[in-house]
C-alpha positions as a printed NumPy array, in Angstrom:
array([[ -2.632,  21.72 , -36.089],
       [ -4.832,  20.076, -38.959],
       [ -4.039,  22.905, -41.446],
       [ -0.254,  23.1  , -40.741],
       [  0.49 ,  19.379, -40.048],
       [ -2.078,  16.845, -41.037],
       [ -3.268,  18.535, -44.268],
       [  0.274,  18.988, -45.436],
       [  1.207,  15.42 , -44.606],
       [ -1.626,  14.089, -46.429],
       [ -0.659,  16.245, -49.31 ],
       [  2.742,  14.765, -49.453],
       [  1.804,  11.339, -49.194],
       [ -1.088,  11.45 , -51.545],
       [  0.765,  13.518, -54.261],
       [  3.821,  11.471, -53.892],
       [  1.78 ,   8.18 , -54.348],
       [ -0.192,   9.523, -57.51 ],
       [  3.167,  10.578, -59.231],
       [  4.719,   7.165, -58.672],
       [  1.769,   4.799, -59.117],
       [  0.545,   6.663, -62.382],
       [  3.821,   7.329, -64.001],
       [  2.958,   5.105, -66.619],
       [ -0.17 ,   7.437, -67.655],
       [  2.03 ,  10.282, -67.868],
       [  4.229,   8.589, -70.303],
       [  1.412,   7.725, -72.42 ],
       [ -0.183,  11.202, -72.362],
       [  3.087,  12.935, -73.046],
       [  3.568,  10.585, -76.051],
       [  0.169,  11.388, -77.333],
       [  0.689,  15.123, -76.846],
       [  3.753,  15.17 , -78.85 ],
       [  2.558,  12.849, -81.636],
       [ -0.646,  15.118, -81.889],
       [  1.528,  18.214, -81.983],
       [  5.358,  18.05 , -81.476],
       [  6.617,  20.319, -79.121],
       [  6.653,  20.89 , -75.316],
       [  4.82 ,  18.208, -73.371],
       [  4.283,  20.727, -70.095],
       [  2.714,  24.098, -69.961],
       [  3.725,  26.452, -66.992],
       [  2.047,  29.52 , -65.858],
       [  2.365,  32.043, -63.25 ],
       [ -0.312,  31.807, -60.631],
       [ -1.438,  33.731, -57.427],
       [ -0.652,  31.544, -54.322],
       [ -0.981,  31.997, -50.653],
       [ -0.317,  35.162, -48.978],
       [  0.219,  37.468, -51.915],
       [  2.914,  35.029, -53.167],
       [  3.299,  33.632, -56.839],
       [  4.407,  30.242, -58.206],
       [  4.882,  28.351, -61.553],
       [  1.882,  25.938, -62.137],
       [  2.305,  23.108, -64.351],
       [ -0.052,  21.416, -66.85 ],
       [ -0.168,  19.244, -69.71 ],
       [  0.029,  21.271, -73.027],
       [ -3.518,  21.176, -74.648],
       [ -2.93 ,  23.866, -77.368],
       [ -1.081,  23.816, -80.445],
       [  2.603,  24.945, -80.42 ],
       [  1.735,  27.928, -82.989],
       [ -1.176,  29.243, -80.887],
       [ -0.535,  33.166, -80.423],
       [  1.03 ,  33.642, -76.848],
       [ -0.595,  35.364, -74.207],
       [ -4.217,  35.328, -75.505],
       [ -6.898,  33.887, -73.564],
       [ -8.947,  31.146, -75.012],
       [-12.332,  33.223, -75.293],
       [-10.641,  35.943, -77.297],
       [-10.09 ,  33.672, -80.239],
       [-13.106,  33.676, -83.01 ],
       [-12.86 ,  29.81 , -83.126],
       [-10.741,  28.832, -80.018],
       [-11.239,  24.97 , -81.206],
       [ -8.98 ,  25.356, -83.919],
       [ -6.015,  25.894, -81.514],
       [ -6.749,  23.114, -79.035],
       [ -5.382,  19.882, -80.291],
       [ -7.522,  16.567, -80.351],
       [ -5.293,  15.356, -77.275],
       [ -6.077,  18.592, -75.742],
       [ -9.648,  18.322, -76.138],
       [ -9.69 ,  14.932, -74.376],
       [ -7.372,  16.298, -71.614],
       [ -9.426,  19.359, -70.807],
       [-12.848,  17.394, -70.852],
       [-11.356,  14.882, -68.324],
       [ -9.348,  17.467, -66.378],
       [ -6.161,  15.054, -66.928],
       [ -4.317,  18.351, -68.091],
       [ -4.095,  19.016, -64.28 ],
       [ -2.227,  16.04 , -63.425],
       [  1.055,  17.752, -63.256],
       [ -0.13 ,  19.798, -60.548],
       [  0.51 ,  17.069, -58.157],
       [  4.202,  18.12 , -58.358],
       [  3.061,  21.497, -57.382],
       [  1.389,  19.75 , -54.326],
       [  4.427,  17.909, -53.365],
       [  6.541,  21.123, -53.703],
       [  3.976,  22.692, -51.239],
       [  2.896,  25.536, -53.652],
       [ -0.527,  24.087, -53.607],
       [ -2.775,  21.638, -51.628],
       [ -5.125,  18.864, -52.9  ],
       [ -8.075,  20.832, -51.611],
       [ -8.406,  24.736, -51.796],
       [ -9.373,  27.655, -53.949],
       [ -8.161,  27.057, -57.424],
       [ -5.263,  29.246, -58.1  ],
       [ -5.691,  32.572, -59.862],
       [ -3.749,  33.823, -62.698],
       [ -1.282,  36.583, -61.919],
       [ -3.448,  39.117, -63.753],
       [ -6.777,  37.949, -62.435],
       [ -6.967,  41.082, -60.197],
       [-10.931,  41.127, -60.114],
       [-11.039,  37.56 , -58.548],
       [ -7.99 ,  38.155, -56.282],
       [ -9.541,  41.283, -55.035],
       [-13.023,  39.733, -54.424],
       [-11.273,  36.7  , -52.773],
       [ -9.376,  39.259, -50.395],
       [-12.811,  40.38 , -48.956],
       [-13.521,  36.725, -48.05 ],
       [-10.083,  35.975, -46.711],
       [ -9.851,  33.27 , -49.364],
       [ -6.203,  34.296, -50.272],
       [ -4.956,  33.176, -46.741],
       [ -5.165,  29.522, -47.658],
       [ -3.15 ,  27.628, -49.871],
       [ -4.695,  27.002, -53.428],
       [ -5.681,  23.584, -54.388],
       [ -6.301,  21.169, -57.183],
       [ -9.946,  20.946, -56.41 ],
       [-12.143,  22.897, -53.932],
       [-15.51 ,  23.829, -52.603],
       [-15.961,  26.257, -55.758],
       [-14.881,  23.543, -58.177],
       [-17.551,  21.305, -57.203],
       [-20.402,  23.834, -57.196],
       [-19.997,  25.288, -60.704],
       [-16.601,  25.456, -61.675],
       [-16.065,  27.591, -64.81 ],
       [-19.987,  28.55 , -64.961],
       [-19.622,  30.534, -61.569],
       [-19.316,  34.444, -61.606],
       [-16.407,  35.928, -59.881],
       [-18.497,  36.827, -57.005],
       [-19.938,  33.594, -56.359],
       [-16.589,  31.609, -56.908],
       [-14.982,  34.097, -54.299],
       [-17.72 ,  33.72 , -51.865],
       [-17.582,  29.643, -52.091],
       [-13.731,  30.077, -51.637],
       [-14.343,  32.217, -48.575],
       [-16.811,  29.713, -47.174],
       [-13.942,  27.142, -47.515],
       [-11.471,  29.396, -45.988],
       [-13.588,  29.811, -42.847],
       [-14.198,  26.058, -42.572],
       [-10.55 ,  25.281, -42.791],
       [ -9.574,  27.89 , -40.395],
       [-11.765,  26.448, -37.727],
       [ -9.486,  23.263, -37.694],
       [ -9.924,  20.082, -36.087],
       [-12.636,  17.605, -37.583],
       [-14.608,  20.496, -39.109],
       [-11.773,  21.32 , -41.51 ],
       [-10.945,  17.606, -41.994],
       [-14.449,  16.398, -42.978],
       [-14.998,  19.485, -45.305],
       [-11.845,  18.552, -47.058],
       [-13.295,  15.131, -47.298],
       [-16.644,  16.226, -48.756],
       [-14.842,  18.284, -51.315],
       [-12.486,  15.38 , -52.109],
       [-15.354,  12.996, -52.443],
       [-17.647,  15.246, -54.464],
       [-14.93 ,  15.844, -57.   ],
       [-14.997,  12.714, -59.05 ],
       [-18.533,  12.737, -60.49 ],
       [-18.411,  16.149, -61.868],
       [-14.918,  15.32 , -63.328],
       [-16.133,  12.283, -65.046],
       [-18.989,  14.067, -66.376],
       [-17.119,  17.232, -67.404],
       [-19.644,  19.374, -65.552],
       [-18.735,  23.168, -65.47 ],
       [-16.048,  23.029, -68.198],
       [-16.473,  25.653, -70.81 ],
       [-14.35 ,  26.952, -73.686],
       [-14.3  ,  29.894, -75.764],
       [-16.686,  32.692, -75.561],
       [-18.892,  30.955, -73.198],
       [-16.267,  31.355, -70.419],
       [-17.291,  33.932, -67.901],
       [-15.63 ,  37.324, -67.045],
       [-13.146,  35.818, -64.569],
       [-11.636,  33.854, -67.259],
       [-10.948,  36.766, -69.513],
       [ -7.202,  36.887, -68.541],
       [ -7.162,  33.008, -68.719],
       [ -5.116,  29.985, -69.529],
       [ -4.846,  29.717, -73.246],
       [ -2.703,  26.246, -73.121]])
């Protein structure tokens, strides 16, 4: 009941509220992105969803328009030369993730859940399968996000995502309070930029990663 109804209801109410109340912020960020490097404001990418499905995830563009396509950030000799000034700020503060509230409203994602893997992150997807973490809807933040984020190895990340999936499937107050715990513990790491890594410091599960 919680996972199918109350969690989805909260996702709809919360994402719609954020999209409406902070529309002024999106306009400012969009202007800064365009002024910094004229071009598309949003970046979309194919991601792995629940039950072997795929969806298009949205982010604010953080890399220059002339960045070579389909090359993960860590493979660039100097990845910083491709990230815009506004992009560095957006990545450090995680504001580039804001458009994903639209994904949440559409039902592709939830506010809390495992971060959606890239379509070609087979190593992470297969490892998550061992822990049944692919059977829950991906989220904007989650248990793995607040316990290491980019610094986690694939095995560690999948195990933490599996722990979340297990709690969620228990339903009731157990699932509700665990979601609240993940939600409440998200803000401080985001404000401090904990677990954010760029370039060659990114672990192996980012080798097929997001380059925008």
